Kinemage of the C-alpha trace (Angstrom):
@kinemage 1
@onewidth
@group {chain A} dominant
@subgroup {mainchain}
@vectorlist {calphas} color= white
{ca met a 1} P 127.134 154.957 106.653
{ca ser a 2} L 124.383 154.693 108.665
{ca ile a 3} L 125.088 156.847 112.211
{ca pro a 4} L 121.739 156.135 113.549
{ca leu a 5} L 121.990 152.172 112.916
{ca ser a 6} L 125.561 152.418 114.155
{ca leu a 7} L 124.698 153.918 117.435
{ca leu a 8} L 121.778 151.360 118.124
{ca ala a 9} L 124.261 148.407 117.296
{ca ile a 10} L 126.668 149.949 120.073
{ca leu a 11} L 123.434 150.528 122.382
{ca ser a 12} L 122.506 146.739 121.970
{ca asp a 13} L 125.195 145.730 124.161
{ca arg a 14} L 124.808 148.265 126.907
{ca ser a 15} L 123.492 151.584 127.816
{ca ala a 16} L 125.706 154.714 127.107
{ca his a 17} L 126.056 158.304 127.045
{ca gly a 18} L 126.879 160.419 124.058
{ca tyr a 19} L 130.409 160.736 124.457
{ca gly a 20} L 130.837 156.928 125.382
{ca leu a 21} L 128.930 156.229 122.159
{ca lys a 22} L 131.237 158.551 120.125
{ca ser a 23} L 134.191 156.667 121.727
{ca arg a 24} L 133.091 153.223 120.992
{ca phe a 25} L 132.104 153.905 117.520
{ca glu a 26} L 135.504 155.215 116.709
{ca glu a 27} L 137.049 152.233 118.922
{ca ser a 28} L 134.875 149.876 117.034
{ca thr a 29} L 135.667 151.324 113.621
{ca ala a 30} L 139.479 151.524 114.298
{ca gly a 31} L 139.038 155.183 114.325
{ca ala a 32} L 138.550 155.349 110.322
{ca trp a 33} L 135.414 157.369 110.591
{ca pro a 34} L 135.662 160.051 113.507
{ca leu a 35} L 132.104 161.381 114.764
{ca asn a 36} L 131.253 164.774 116.040
{ca val a 37} L 129.886 164.634 119.595
{ca gly a 38} L 127.412 167.177 118.649
{ca gln a 39} L 126.065 164.820 115.708
{ca val a 40} L 125.888 162.118 118.087
{ca tyr a 41} L 123.354 164.009 120.590
{ca thr a 42} L 121.321 165.187 117.270
{ca thr a 43} L 121.077 161.415 116.177
{ca leu a 44} L 119.986 160.310 119.576
{ca arg a 45} L 117.205 162.861 119.859
{ca arg a 46} L 115.985 161.640 116.420
{ca leu a 47} L 116.321 157.986 117.597
{ca glu a 48} L 114.332 158.940 120.870
{ca arg a 49} L 111.631 160.725 118.550
{ca asp a 50} L 111.382 157.823 116.468
{ca gly a 51} L 110.915 155.523 119.430
{ca leu a 52} L 114.091 153.582 119.092
{ca val a 53} L 116.075 154.867 122.127
{ca leu a 54} L 114.990 156.191 125.494
{ca pro a 55} L 116.904 158.408 127.738
{ca glu a 56} L 117.940 157.133 131.245
{ca glu a 57} L 118.591 159.895 134.162
{ca gly a 58} L 121.835 159.271 135.512
{ca glu a 59} L 122.153 158.732 139.277
{ca gly a 60} L 123.663 161.334 141.591
{ca gly a 61} L 124.282 163.883 138.850
{ca ala a 62} L 125.610 161.388 136.402
{ca arg a 63} L 125.332 162.004 132.815
{ca gln a 64} L 122.186 160.958 130.936
{ca thr a 65} L 122.655 157.670 129.361
{ca trp a 66} L 120.580 156.051 126.649
{ca arg a 67} L 119.324 152.460 125.866
{ca ile a 68} L 117.907 150.821 122.971
{ca thr a 69} L 114.273 150.084 122.837
{ca asp a 70} L 112.386 146.825 121.435
{ca ala a 71} L 111.655 148.860 118.337
{ca gly a 72} L 115.229 149.609 118.170
{ca arg a 73} L 116.373 146.280 118.439
{ca thr a 74} L 113.984 145.318 115.534
{ca ala a 75} L 115.469 148.281 113.423
{ca leu a 76} L 118.759 146.989 114.113
{ca glu a 77} L 118.136 143.290 113.271
{ca glu a 78} L 116.399 144.450 109.936
{ca trp a 79} L 119.785 146.394 109.211
{ca phe a 80} L 122.075 143.549 109.977
{ca gly a 81} L 119.753 141.246 107.977
{ca thr a 82} L 119.525 143.493 104.873
{ca pro a 83} L 122.581 143.230 102.426
{ca val a 84} L 124.374 146.637 101.354
{ca glu a 85} L 123.205 147.710 97.853
{ca asp a 86} L 125.129 150.053 95.850
{ca asp a 87} L 122.447 150.764 93.389
{ca pro a 88} L 122.692 153.615 92.376
{ca pro a 89} L 126.265 153.587 92.986
{ca ala a 90} L 127.607 155.961 95.824
{ca arg a 91} L 129.408 159.226 94.279
{ca asp a 92} L 132.788 158.517 93.427
{ca glu a 93} L 134.971 161.444 92.788
{ca leu a 94} L 137.521 159.519 90.508
{ca ser a 95} L 134.911 158.016 88.513
{ca ile a 96} L 133.203 161.474 88.093
{ca lys a 97} L 136.606 162.991 87.142
{ca val a 98} L 137.377 160.404 84.621
{ca leu a 99} L 133.886 160.482 83.152
{ca leu a 100} L 133.720 164.506 82.646
{ca ala a 101} L 137.460 164.460 81.398
{ca val a 102} L 136.287 161.903 78.827
{ca ala a 103} L 133.294 163.872 78.127
{ca ala a 104} L 135.200 167.336 77.874
{ca asp a 105} L 137.376 165.915 75.184
{ca ala a 106} L 139.883 168.566 76.135
{ca val a 107} L 141.777 167.095 78.799
{ca asp a 108} L 144.538 164.478 78.718
{ca val a 109} L 142.528 161.583 80.442
{ca thr a 110} L 145.371 159.321 80.319
{ca asp a 111} L 147.455 161.731 82.433
{ca ile a 112} L 144.598 161.654 84.878
{ca val a 113} L 144.662 157.818 84.836
{ca gln a 114} L 148.574 157.745 85.290
{ca arg a 115} L 148.643 160.255 88.137
{ca gln a 116} L 146.071 158.359 89.765
{ca arg a 117} L 147.378 154.893 89.410
{ca val a 118} L 150.569 156.390 91.038
{ca ala a 119} L 148.598 157.805 93.997
{ca thr a 120} L 146.597 154.507 94.308
{ca met a 121} L 149.671 152.484 94.133
{ca glu a 122} L 151.343 154.568 97.092
{ca arg a 123} L 148.211 154.213 99.118
{ca leu a 124} L 148.186 150.450 98.359
{ca gln a 125} L 151.607 150.231 99.701
{ca arg a 126} L 150.668 152.267 102.868
{ca tyr a 127} L 147.865 149.784 103.775
{ca thr a 128} L 149.934 146.834 103.085
{ca arg a 129} L 152.746 148.161 105.475
{ca arg a 130} L 150.024 149.064 108.118
{ca lys a 131} L 148.470 145.478 107.786
{ca arg a 132} L 152.113 143.523 107.992
{ca ala a 133} L 152.437 145.672 111.191
{ca ala a 134} L 148.874 145.114 112.788
{ca asp a 135} L 148.119 142.277 115.241
{ca pro a 136} L 144.977 140.469 114.091
{ca glu a 137} L 144.626 139.194 117.437
{ca arg a 138} L 144.542 142.609 119.272
{ca glu a 139} L 143.478 144.690 116.286
{ca leu a 140} L 140.679 142.637 114.578
{ca pro a 141} L 138.721 145.725 113.301
{ca trp a 142} L 141.859 147.501 112.069
{ca thr a 143} L 142.743 144.457 110.380
{ca leu a 144} L 139.318 143.912 108.645
{ca leu a 145} L 139.355 147.636 107.749
{ca leu a 146} L 143.009 147.494 106.431
{ca asp a 147} L 141.845 144.050 104.144
{ca ala a 148} L 138.666 146.216 102.754
{ca leu a 149} L 141.004 149.131 102.059
{ca ile a 150} L 143.312 146.966 100.184
{ca leu a 151} L 141.162 145.266 97.993
{ca lys a 152} L 139.346 148.430 97.137
{ca ala a 153} L 142.840 149.855 96.269
{ca glu a 154} L 143.394 146.878 94.052
{ca ala a 155} L 140.186 147.183 92.255
{ca glu a 156} L 140.591 150.699 91.567
{ca leu a 157} L 144.002 149.957 89.802
{ca lys a 158} L 141.997 147.209 87.841
{ca trp a 159} L 139.581 149.738 86.666
{ca leu a 160} L 142.223 152.275 85.645
{ca asp a 161} L 143.943 149.527 83.681
{ca leu a 162} L 140.645 149.200 81.880
{ca cys a 163} L 140.218 152.935 81.487
{ca glu a 164} L 143.506 153.024 79.997
{ca ala a 165} L 142.996 150.179 77.660
{ca arg a 166} L 139.484 151.404 76.452
{ca leu a 167} L 141.212 154.915 75.985
{ca ala a 168} L 143.984 153.502 73.817
{ca glu a 169} L 141.406 151.431 71.654
{ca arg a 170} L 139.604 155.073 70.997
{ca gly a 171} L 142.970 156.512 70.298
{ca arg a 172} L 143.093 158.804 73.378
C-alpha cells in the first residue's frame, strides 16, 4: 500500500495536519490499516522534499498543516489512473508455507492445508456476519472492505482445494 499517495489523496480534498491525516486515513479505510502518526510526519517530510506537498503555518499557534501541490495532484492522478499490478506477486505467507512444506517433503502438507481451510472458513464466516450487520449507506468503506475480504477468503479456499487435489494426484 502506498502511504505517500494515500496521504496525497486525502490532501487533495483539503489541507490537514499530521494527526488529522492519520485520522482521515483510518476513517477512509474503515480502520483496517492503522497508521503511526510518526510515519505520517516522516512521509510528509519526504513528500515535501519531492515537491508534492507544502507546509502551511497555522495561525495563532495552530498546528502546522500541509497542502498538496500541483506536482502532488499530478502524481495522484497518475496513481489513480494506473491499474494495480501483482507482478511479481506480493509475498504471501500461506503460499510460501505450502510451497516450502512441499519442497521439504518431510511435512504433512495435507495437514497444513486442512488447518488453513478451517481457519479461512472461520474468517469467512466472521466477515460474512460483519457484512450482514453493516449498513452500506452509512458504512460504505467498511462494506467495500468486507466485500474484498470475503472474496479473498473464498479465493483462498478454492486455492486450498486445488492444492489438496494436486497433492492427492501425487500421492501425498
